[in-house]
Every structure is written in structure tokens, then in C-alpha cells.
Biopython code that builds the backbone (N, CA, C, O; Angstrom):
import numpy as np
from Bio.PDB.StructureBuilder import StructureBuilder

atoms = [
    (1, "MET", "N", (20.653, -27.084, -45.508)),
    (1, "MET", "CA", (20.991, -28.475, -45.637)),
    (1, "MET", "C", (21.104, -28.797, -47.123)),
    (1, "MET", "O", (20.212, -28.464, -47.904)),
    (2, "LYS", "N", (22.172, -29.428, -47.504)),
    (2, "LYS", "CA", (22.453, -29.690, -48.905)),
    (2, "LYS", "C", (21.980, -31.079, -49.337)),
    (2, "LYS", "O", (21.842, -31.989, -48.519)),
    (3, "GLY", "N", (21.737, -31.218, -50.640)),
    (3, "GLY", "CA", (21.405, -32.520, -51.202)),
    (3, "GLY", "C", (19.924, -32.840, -51.293)),
    (3, "GLY", "O", (19.549, -33.993, -51.506)),
    (4, "PHE", "N", (19.081, -31.830, -51.133)),
    (4, "PHE", "CA", (17.641, -32.089, -51.147)),
    (4, "PHE", "C", (16.923, -31.203, -52.163)),
    (4, "PHE", "O", (15.744, -30.903, -51.979)),
    (5, "GLY", "N", (17.589, -30.785, -53.211)),
    (5, "GLY", "CA", (16.941, -30.045, -54.272)),
    (5, "GLY", "C", (16.644, -28.607, -53.948)),
    (5, "GLY", "O", (15.485, -28.194, -53.976)),
    (6, "GLY", "N", (17.643, -27.849, -53.648)),
    (6, "GLY", "CA", (17.450, -26.417, -53.404)),
    (6, "GLY", "C", (16.944, -26.111, -52.019)),
    (6, "GLY", "O", (17.403, -26.693, -51.036)),
    (7, "GLY", "N", (15.990, -25.188, -51.939)),
    (7, "GLY", "CA", (15.492, -24.731, -50.657)),
    (7, "GLY", "C", (14.301, -25.488, -50.124)),
    (7, "GLY", "O", (13.568, -24.969, -49.282)),
    (8, "HIS", "N", (14.089, -26.708, -50.596)),
    (8, "HIS", "CA", (12.915, -27.472, -50.183)),
    (8, "HIS", "C", (13.051, -28.068, -48.783)),
    (8, "HIS", "O", (12.047, -28.361, -48.134)),
    (9, "VAL", "N", (14.270, -28.247, -48.322)),
    (9, "VAL", "CA", (14.520, -28.762, -46.980)),
    (9, "VAL", "C", (15.337, -27.706, -46.240)),
    (9, "VAL", "O", (16.408, -27.299, -46.692)),
    (10, "ILE", "N", (14.818, -27.276, -45.109)),
    (10, "ILE", "CA", (15.443, -26.199, -44.364)),
    (10, "ILE", "C", (15.833, -26.715, -42.981)),
    (10, "ILE", "O", (15.081, -27.442, -42.332)),
    (11, "GLU", "N", (17.029, -26.319, -42.551)),
    (11, "GLU", "CA", (17.539, -26.748, -41.253)),
    (11, "GLU", "C", (17.616, -25.533, -40.339)),
    (11, "GLU", "O", (18.209, -24.513, -40.691)),
    (12, "VAL", "N", (17.008, -25.655, -39.157)),
    (12, "VAL", "CA", (17.094, -24.631, -38.142)),
    (12, "VAL", "C", (18.149, -25.109, -37.149)),
    (12, "VAL", "O", (18.091, -26.239, -36.662)),
    (13, "VAL", "N", (19.108, -24.240, -36.856)),
    (13, "VAL", "CA", (20.229, -24.596, -35.986)),
    (13, "VAL", "C", (20.167, -23.772, -34.714)),
    (13, "VAL", "O", (19.981, -22.556, -34.758)),
    (14, "GLU", "N", (20.325, -24.435, -33.589)),
    (14, "GLU", "CA", (20.367, -23.740, -32.308)),
    (14, "GLU", "C", (21.510, -24.322, -31.480)),
    (14, "GLU", "O", (21.581, -25.532, -31.265)),
    (15, "ASN", "N", (22.388, -23.462, -31.028)),
    (15, "ASN", "CA", (23.486, -23.860, -30.173)),
    (15, "ASN", "C", (23.363, -23.180, -28.832)),
    (15, "ASN", "O", (23.099, -21.979, -28.762)),
    (16, "ASP", "N", (23.551, -23.937, -27.762)),
    (16, "ASP", "CA", (23.582, -23.351, -26.429)),
    (16, "ASP", "C", (24.518, -24.196, -25.546)),
    (16, "ASP", "O", (25.207, -25.083, -26.050)),
    (17, "ARG", "N", (24.542, -23.928, -24.254)),
    (17, "ARG", "CA", (25.441, -24.648, -23.355)),
    (17, "ARG", "C", (25.158, -26.131, -23.323)),
    (17, "ARG", "O", (26.060, -26.924, -23.052)),
    (18, "ALA", "N", (23.939, -26.522, -23.590)),
    (18, "ALA", "CA", (23.558, -27.940, -23.559)),
    (18, "ALA", "C", (23.974, -28.702, -24.818)),
    (18, "ALA", "O", (23.967, -29.932, -24.831)),
    (19, "GLY", "N", (24.333, -27.976, -25.869)),
    (19, "GLY", "CA", (24.764, -28.634, -27.096)),
    (19, "GLY", "C", (24.212, -27.958, -28.340)),
    (19, "GLY", "O", (23.702, -26.839, -28.292)),
    (20, "ALA", "N", (24.329, -28.673, -29.460)),
    (20, "ALA", "CA", (23.860, -28.187, -30.754)),
    (20, "ALA", "C", (22.613, -28.973, -31.133)),
    (20, "ALA", "O", (22.603, -30.202, -31.064)),
    (21, "PHE", "N", (21.570, -28.267, -31.529)),
    (21, "PHE", "CA", (20.304, -28.893, -31.867)),
    (21, "PHE", "C", (19.903, -28.501, -33.284)),
    (21, "PHE", "O", (20.185, -27.394, -33.742)),
    (22, "ARG", "N", (19.236, -29.434, -33.973)),
    (22, "ARG", "CA", (18.797, -29.196, -35.336)),
    (22, "ARG", "C", (17.324, -29.614, -35.482)),
    (22, "ARG", "O", (16.891, -30.611, -34.906)),
    (23, "VAL", "N", (16.584, -28.849, -36.246)),
    (23, "VAL", "CA", (15.236, -29.212, -36.674)),
    (23, "VAL", "C", (15.202, -29.047, -38.176)),
    (23, "VAL", "O", (15.620, -28.014, -38.699)),
    (24, "VAL", "N", (14.705, -30.060, -38.881)),
    (24, "VAL", "CA", (14.677, -30.041, -40.326)),
    (24, "VAL", "C", (13.219, -30.132, -40.779)),
    (24, "VAL", "O", (12.468, -30.999, -40.330)),
    (25, "TYR", "N", (12.833, -29.221, -41.678)),
    (25, "TYR", "CA", (11.457, -29.240, -42.192)),
    (25, "TYR", "C", (11.467, -28.968, -43.674)),
    (25, "TYR", "O", (12.475, -28.535, -44.234)),
    (26, "THR", "N", (10.334, -29.227, -44.312)),
    (26, "THR", "CA", (10.235, -29.012, -45.751)),
    (26, "THR", "C", (9.112, -28.031, -46.090)),
    (26, "THR", "O", (8.058, -28.007, -45.456)),
    (27, "VAL", "N", (9.378, -27.245, -47.090)),
    (27, "VAL", "CA", (8.367, -26.326, -47.641)),
    (27, "VAL", "C", (8.163, -26.645, -49.137)),
    (27, "VAL", "O", (7.784, -25.780, -49.926)),
    (28, "ALA", "N", (8.424, -27.892, -49.492)),
    (28, "ALA", "CA", (8.301, -28.313, -50.896)),
    (28, "ALA", "C", (6.853, -28.413, -51.343)),
    (28, "ALA", "O", (6.573, -28.525, -52.536)),
    (29, "VAL", "N", (5.941, -28.373, -50.394)),
    (29, "VAL", "CA", (4.523, -28.467, -50.688)),
    (29, "VAL", "C", (3.847, -27.132, -50.350)),
    (29, "VAL", "O", (4.356, -26.367, -49.530)),
    (30, "GLN", "N", (2.722, -26.860, -50.971)),
    (30, "GLN", "CA", (2.093, -25.545, -50.829)),
    (30, "GLN", "C", (1.176, -25.416, -49.631)),
    (30, "GLN", "O", (1.063, -24.324, -49.073)),
    (31, "LYS", "N", (0.520, -26.476, -49.217)),
    (31, "LYS", "CA", (-0.533, -26.364, -48.224)),
    (31, "LYS", "C", (-0.165, -26.904, -46.850)),
    (31, "LYS", "O", (-1.029, -27.021, -45.981)),
    (32, "ALA", "N", (1.109, -27.236, -46.640)),
    (32, "ALA", "CA", (1.513, -27.821, -45.366)),
    (32, "ALA", "C", (2.989, -27.581, -45.115)),
    (32, "ALA", "O", (3.753, -27.284, -46.033)),
    (33, "VAL", "N", (3.372, -27.713, -43.873)),
    (33, "VAL", "CA", (4.786, -27.722, -43.478)),
    (33, "VAL", "C", (5.002, -29.045, -42.748)),
    (33, "VAL", "O", (4.290, -29.350, -41.792)),
    (34, "TYR", "N", (5.955, -29.808, -43.184)),
    (34, "TYR", "CA", (6.260, -31.083, -42.570)),
    (34, "TYR", "C", (7.585, -30.979, -41.818)),
    (34, "TYR", "O", (8.620, -30.690, -42.420)),
    (35, "VAL", "N", (7.557, -31.211, -40.510)),
    (35, "VAL", "CA", (8.790, -31.299, -39.731)),
    (35, "VAL", "C", (9.287, -32.719, -39.946)),
    (35, "VAL", "O", (8.608, -33.686, -39.603)),
    (36, "LEU", "N", (10.474, -32.833, -40.514)),
    (36, "LEU", "CA", (11.001, -34.129, -40.904)),
    (36, "LEU", "C", (11.821, -34.794, -39.810)),
    (36, "LEU", "O", (11.804, -36.018, -39.679)),
    (37, "HIS", "N", (12.540, -33.999, -39.022)),
    (37, "HIS", "CA", (13.431, -34.591, -38.028)),
    (37, "HIS", "C", (13.908, -33.499, -37.075)),
    (37, "HIS", "O", (14.088, -32.346, -37.468)),
    (38, "ALA", "N", (14.107, -33.880, -35.830)),
    (38, "ALA", "CA", (14.715, -33.003, -34.827)),
    (38, "ALA", "C", (15.720, -33.839, -34.047)),
    (38, "ALA", "O", (15.416, -34.961, -33.643)),
    (39, "PHE", "N", (16.909, -33.300, -33.835)),
    (39, "PHE", "CA", (17.933, -34.094, -33.152)),
    (39, "PHE", "C", (18.970, -33.186, -32.522)),
    (39, "PHE", "O", (19.085, -32.007, -32.858)),
    (40, "GLN", "N", (19.726, -33.769, -31.593)),
    (40, "GLN", "CA", (20.858, -33.080, -31.001)),
    (40, "GLN", "C", (22.106, -33.577, -31.701)),
    (40, "GLN", "O", (22.331, -34.782, -31.806)),
    (41, "LYS", "N", (22.900, -32.667, -32.171)),
    (41, "LYS", "CA", (24.142, -33.023, -32.865)),
    (41, "LYS", "C", (25.154, -33.420, -31.813)),
    (41, "LYS", "O", (25.448, -32.645, -30.902)),
    (42, "LYS", "N", (25.683, -34.611, -31.932)),
    (42, "LYS", "CA", (26.591, -35.150, -30.919)),
    (42, "LYS", "C", (28.054, -34.807, -31.169)),
    (42, "LYS", "O", (28.844, -34.730, -30.228)),
    (43, "SER", "N", (28.422, -34.600, -32.439)),
    (43, "SER", "CA", (29.821, -34.363, -32.782)),
    (43, "SER", "C", (30.334, -33.085, -32.154)),
    (43, "SER", "O", (29.662, -32.053, -32.174)),
    (44, "LYS", "N", (31.504, -33.160, -31.610)),
    (44, "LYS", "CA", (32.132, -31.992, -31.011)),
    (44, "LYS", "C", (32.945, -31.182, -32.018)),
    (44, "LYS", "O", (33.311, -30.036, -31.757)),
    (45, "THR", "N", (33.224, -31.793, -33.179)),
    (45, "THR", "CA", (34.009, -31.113, -34.201)),
    (45, "THR", "C", (33.271, -31.142, -35.541)),
    (45, "THR", "O", (32.479, -32.044, -35.815)),
    (46, "GLY", "N", (33.545, -30.158, -36.347)),
    (46, "GLY", "CA", (32.956, -30.115, -37.692)),
    (46, "GLY", "C", (31.509, -29.658, -37.687)),
    (46, "GLY", "O", (30.844, -29.651, -36.651)),
    (47, "ILE", "N", (31.037, -29.277, -38.863)),
    (47, "ILE", "CA", (29.669, -28.791, -38.990)),
    (47, "ILE", "C", (28.805, -29.751, -39.796)),
    (47, "ILE", "O", (27.599, -29.542, -39.932)),
    (48, "LYS", "N", (29.417, -30.801, -40.330)),
    (48, "LYS", "CA", (28.694, -31.735, -41.181)),
    (48, "LYS", "C", (27.670, -32.537, -40.373)),
    (48, "LYS", "O", (27.963, -33.028, -39.282)),
    (49, "THR", "N", (26.461, -32.657, -40.937)),
    (49, "THR", "CA", (25.407, -33.447, -40.319)),
    (49, "THR", "C", (25.713, -34.928, -40.541)),
    (49, "THR", "O", (26.016, -35.326, -41.665)),
    (50, "PRO", "N", (25.639, -35.746, -39.499)),
    (50, "PRO", "CA", (25.941, -37.176, -39.639)),
    (50, "PRO", "C", (25.066, -37.864, -40.690)),
    (50, "PRO", "O", (23.898, -37.519, -40.868)),
    (51, "LYS", "N", (25.653, -38.837, -41.377)),
    (51, "LYS", "CA", (24.979, -39.531, -42.482)),
    (51, "LYS", "C", (23.663, -40.156, -42.029)),
    (51, "LYS", "O", (22.680, -40.091, -42.768)),
    (52, "GLU", "N", (23.608, -40.759, -40.844)),
    (52, "GLU", "CA", (22.391, -41.425, -40.401)),
    (52, "GLU", "C", (21.247, -40.419, -40.227)),
    (52, "GLU", "O", (20.082, -40.770, -40.414)),
    (53, "GLU", "N", (21.572, -39.175, -39.872)),
    (53, "GLU", "CA", (20.545, -38.140, -39.751)),
    (53, "GLU", "C", (20.040, -37.729, -41.138)),
    (53, "GLU", "O", (18.849, -37.478, -41.318)),
    (54, "ILE", "N", (20.939, -37.664, -42.102)),
    (54, "ILE", "CA", (20.569, -37.338, -43.486)),
    (54, "ILE", "C", (19.645, -38.409, -44.050)),
    (54, "ILE", "O", (18.672, -38.100, -44.739)),
    (55, "VAL", "N", (19.955, -39.682, -43.754)),
    (55, "VAL", "CA", (19.126, -40.796, -44.232)),
    (55, "VAL", "C", (17.717, -40.683, -43.662)),
    (55, "VAL", "O", (16.742, -40.899, -44.382)),
    (56, "LYS", "N", (17.596, -40.346, -42.374)),
    (56, "LYS", "CA", (16.275, -40.177, -41.752)),
    (56, "LYS", "C", (15.497, -39.059, -42.437)),
    (56, "LYS", "O", (14.305, -39.199, -42.713)),
    (57, "VAL", "N", (16.173, -37.961, -42.704)),
    (57, "VAL", "CA", (15.494, -36.822, -43.355)),
    (57, "VAL", "C", (15.023, -37.225, -44.758)),
    (57, "VAL", "O", (13.901, -36.909, -45.155)),
    (58, "ARG", "N", (15.873, -37.914, -45.492)),
    (58, "ARG", "CA", (15.519, -38.346, -46.862)),
    (58, "ARG", "C", (14.313, -39.296, -46.828)),
    (58, "ARG", "O", (13.393, -39.164, -47.635)),
    (59, "ASP", "N", (14.324, -40.244, -45.901)),
    (59, "ASP", "CA", (13.200, -41.189, -45.789)),
    (59, "ASP", "C", (11.909, -40.459, -45.422)),
    (59, "ASP", "O", (10.854, -40.719, -46.001)),
    (60, "ARG", "N", (11.999, -39.562, -44.475)),
    (60, "ARG", "CA", (10.812, -38.846, -44.007)),
    (60, "ARG", "C", (10.298, -37.863, -45.050)),
    (60, "ARG", "O", (9.102, -37.575, -45.098)),
    (61, "LEU", "N", (11.189, -37.350, -45.881)),
    (61, "LEU", "CA", (10.757, -36.485, -46.982)),
    (61, "LEU", "C", (9.873, -37.282, -47.944)),
    (61, "LEU", "O", (8.858, -36.780, -48.427)),
    (62, "GLY", "N", (10.267, -38.524, -48.215)),
    (62, "GLY", "CA", (9.445, -39.389, -49.061)),
    (62, "GLY", "C", (8.092, -39.684, -48.416)),
    (62, "GLY", "O", (7.060, -39.692, -49.087)),
    (63, "GLN", "N", (8.111, -39.928, -47.100)),
    (63, "GLN", "CA", (6.859, -40.177, -46.384)),
    (63, "GLN", "C", (5.968, -38.938, -46.404)),
    (63, "GLN", "O", (4.749, -39.043, -46.543)),
    (64, "ALA", "N", (6.577, -37.778, -46.266)),
    (64, "ALA", "CA", (5.806, -36.524, -46.293)),
    (64, "ALA", "C", (5.162, -36.319, -47.653)),
    (64, "ALA", "O", (4.011, -35.892, -47.737)),
    (65, "ALA", "N", (5.895, -36.619, -48.718)),
    (65, "ALA", "CA", (5.348, -36.480, -50.077)),
    (65, "ALA", "C", (4.159, -37.406, -50.270)),
    (65, "ALA", "O", (3.152, -37.013, -50.859)),
    (66, "ALA", "N", (4.271, -38.640, -49.775)),
    (66, "ALA", "CA", (3.169, -39.592, -49.889)),
    (66, "ALA", "C", (1.968, -39.128, -49.062)),
    (66, "ALA", "O", (0.831, -39.214, -49.526)),
    (67, "ASP", "N", (2.204, -38.647, -47.864)),
    (67, "ASP", "CA", (1.121, -38.158, -47.018)),
    (67, "ASP", "C", (0.434, -36.965, -47.658)),
    (67, "ASP", "O", (-0.794, -36.875, -47.655)),
    (68, "TYR", "N", (1.214, -36.058, -48.201)),
    (68, "TYR", "CA", (0.661, -34.865, -48.863)),
    (68, "TYR", "C", (-0.225, -35.266, -50.032)),
    (68, "TYR", "O", (-1.323, -34.735, -50.201)),
    (69, "GLN", "N", (0.254, -36.197, -50.828)),
    (69, "GLN", "CA", (-0.539, -36.692, -51.964)),
    (69, "GLN", "C", (-1.859, -37.266, -51.487)),
    (69, "GLN", "O", (-2.910, -36.984, -52.061)),
    (70, "LYS", "N", (-1.802, -38.074, -50.433)),
    (70, "LYS", "CA", (-3.006, -38.713, -49.898)),
    (70, "LYS", "C", (-3.985, -37.680, -49.333)),
    (70, "LYS", "O", (-5.184, -37.745, -49.605)),
    (71, "ARG", "N", (-3.488, -36.757, -48.569)),
    (71, "ARG", "CA", (-4.351, -35.775, -47.900)),
    (71, "ARG", "C", (-4.980, -34.772, -48.856)),
    (71, "ARG", "O", (-6.135, -34.380, -48.683)),
    (72, "TYR", "N", (-4.229, -34.362, -49.852)),
    (72, "TYR", "CA", (-4.676, -33.238, -50.665)),
    (72, "TYR", "C", (-5.132, -33.576, -52.079)),
    (72, "TYR", "O", (-5.871, -32.805, -52.692)),
    (73, "PHE", "N", (-4.695, -34.733, -52.605)),
    (73, "PHE", "CA", (-4.959, -34.966, -54.022)),
    (73, "PHE", "C", (-5.543, -36.311, -54.377)),
    (73, "PHE", "O", (-5.948, -36.499, -55.524)),
    (74, "ASP", "N", (-5.609, -37.255, -53.461)),
    (74, "ASP", "CA", (-6.161, -38.558, -53.795)),
    (74, "ASP", "C", (-7.648, -38.457, -54.092)),
    (74, "ASP", "O", (-8.309, -37.500, -53.689)),
    (75, "GLU", "N", (-8.154, -39.428, -54.782)),
    (75, "GLU", "CA", (-9.553, -39.479, -55.150)),
    (75, "GLU", "C", (-10.438, -39.339, -53.914)),
    (75, "GLU", "O", (-10.141, -39.908, -52.864)),
    (76, "GLY", "N", (-11.496, -38.600, -54.037)),
    (76, "GLY", "CA", (-12.400, -38.351, -52.916)),
    (76, "GLY", "C", (-12.032, -37.098, -52.149)),
    (76, "GLY", "O", (-12.735, -36.706, -51.217)),
    (77, "ASN", "N", (-10.964, -36.485, -52.525)),
    (77, "ASN", "CA", (-10.510, -35.272, -51.862)),
    (77, "ASN", "C", (-10.142, -34.244, -52.938)),
    (77, "ASN", "O", (-9.091, -33.607, -52.862)),
    (78, "LYS", "N", (-10.978, -34.096, -53.895)),
    (78, "LYS", "CA", (-10.712, -33.274, -55.079)),
    (78, "LYS", "C", (-10.517, -31.816, -54.761)),
    (78, "LYS", "O", (-9.841, -31.116, -55.515)),
    (79, "GLU", "N", (-11.081, -31.328, -53.677)),
    (79, "GLU", "CA", (-10.992, -29.908, -53.338)),
    (79, "GLU", "C", (-9.670, -29.539, -52.684)),
    (79, "GLU", "O", (-9.394, -28.359, -52.468)),
    (80, "GLY", "N", (-8.846, -30.537, -52.367)),
    (80, "GLY", "CA", (-7.581, -30.243, -51.724)),
    (80, "GLY", "C", (-7.714, -29.936, -50.240)),
    (80, "GLY", "O", (-6.846, -29.284, -49.659)),
    (81, "GLU", "N", (-8.801, -30.402, -49.620)),
    (81, "GLU", "CA", (-8.998, -30.167, -48.196)),
    (81, "GLU", "C", (-8.296, -31.238, -47.388)),
    (81, "GLU", "O", (-8.119, -32.365, -47.850)),
    (82, "VAL", "N", (-7.903, -30.885, -46.199)),
    (82, "VAL", "CA", (-7.271, -31.859, -45.321)),
    (82, "VAL", "C", (-8.276, -32.894, -44.912)),
    (82, "VAL", "O", (-9.395, -32.559, -44.522)),
    (83, "SER", "N", (-7.888, -34.171, -44.996)),
    (83, "SER", "CA", (-8.797, -35.251, -44.612)),
    (83, "SER", "C", (-8.630, -35.613, -43.158)),
    (83, "SER", "O", (-9.317, -36.505, -42.661)),
]
sb = StructureBuilder()
sb.init_structure("model")
sb.init_model(0)
sb.init_chain("A")
sb.init_seg("    ")
for serial, (resi, resn, name, xyz) in enumerate(atoms, 1):
    if name == "N":
        sb.init_residue(resn, " ", resi, " ")
    sb.init_atom(name, np.array(xyz, "f"), 0.0, 1.0, " ", f" {name:<3s}", serial, name[0])
structure = sb.get_structure()
């Protein structure tokens, strides 16, 4: 998936008789994997991911970064343990 700073956002693609499915996750953090979005691609033509799906991924990436900061680095959690 392009537009997310290199290999930090990864898209898993699965196609079968029922349609095309995508799962997007991030490995931009060291201690967790965040699944950002899962959806069925509705378009019958082209390989481009619809803009509204990209917007969801971008928003959830920001939420994941905030959650990661809170869980691993905020005050009271100095050891980096999951709260």
C-alpha cells in the first residue's frame, strides 16, 4: 500500500470466488501489531484501493500511534509494559 512512509503499512490481499478482500496492518511500532482495517474491495475493475478506504487507514494509523504511546511510553508505564 503506497503513501504511508515505506513499509510501515502492509496490505494483505486475498482473492477468491466471493470477491477481493484486503487487511491492512502496521509494523511501524516495535512492541505491537495494529490491524488498521479489513474490507472487501467492491470495484470490479482496476487495482487501486478506494479513497475512502485509504482515509480510514490513515485515521486509524494515527489512532494506533496514540494508543501505542499511551500503552508503552506514557508516565506511569516507564518499563514499556502493556497497561
